[in-house]
C-alpha positions in Angstrom: 22.3 17.5 -43.4 20.3 20.6 -42.3 21.5 23.9 -43.4 19.7 26.9 -41.8 20.1 30.3 -43.4 19.0 33.2 -41.2 18.8 36.7 -42.6 18.4 39.6 -40.3 18.8 43.4 -40.6 22.3 44.6 -39.8 22.8 45.8 -36.3 19.7 44.3 -34.8 21.6 41.6 -32.9 25.1 41.8 -31.4 27.7 39.1 -31.7 26.6 37.3 -28.5 23.0 37.3 -29.7 24.1 35.8 -33.0 25.8 33.0 -31.2 22.8 32.4 -28.9 20.5 32.3 -31.9 22.6 29.8 -33.7 22.8 27.6 -30.6 19.1 27.7 -30.1 18.4 26.9 -33.7 20.7 23.9 -33.4 18.9 22.8 -30.3 15.5 23.0 -32.1 16.8 20.8 -34.9 18.1 18.3 -32.3 14.8 18.3 -30.4 13.0 17.3 -33.6 15.5 15.1 -35.3 17.5 13.6 -32.4 21.0 14.0 -31.1 22.5 12.5 -34.3 21.5 15.7 -36.1 23.8 18.0 -34.0 27.1 17.4 -35.8 25.4 17.7 -39.2 23.5 20.9 -38.5 24.9 24.0 -40.2 23.6 27.5 -39.4 24.6 30.8 -40.8 23.4 34.3 -39.9 23.6 36.9 -42.6 23.1 40.5 -41.8 21.4 42.6 -44.5 22.1 46.3 -44.7 19.2 48.6 -43.8 17.2 49.5 -47.0 18.4 46.5 -49.0 15.5 44.3 -47.9 11.9 45.1 -48.4 8.4 43.8 -47.6 5.6 44.8 -49.9 7.9 47.1 -51.7 8.8 49.1 -48.6 12.4 49.0 -47.3 12.9 47.5 -43.9 14.9 49.5 -41.4 16.0 48.4 -37.9 13.6 49.5 -35.2 14.5 52.7 -33.5 14.9 52.5 -29.7 12.0 54.1 -27.8 12.4 57.6 -26.7 12.4 58.0 -22.9 9.4 59.9 -21.6 10.0 63.6 -20.9 9.7 64.4 -17.2 6.9 66.9 -16.4 8.0 70.5 -16.0 8.5 71.7 -12.5 5.9 74.3 -11.3 7.2 77.4 -9.7 5.2 79.1 -7.2 
């Protein structure tokens, strides 16, 4: 029985995105292993708090949303 354990930084995906991710992972297993794999496929998404996961010794933090561009100043005159 496949058991897929996904770890992701907390707050990166919302609940609906978690559900979609688990559904798509299950579909990938079914594509490879056949329809008989569907009822046996287990998937869990674990959220890890920012700063409690590191790569190369550097803590990972969720990406910050891009800052919208500042409109140019109006010229008077």
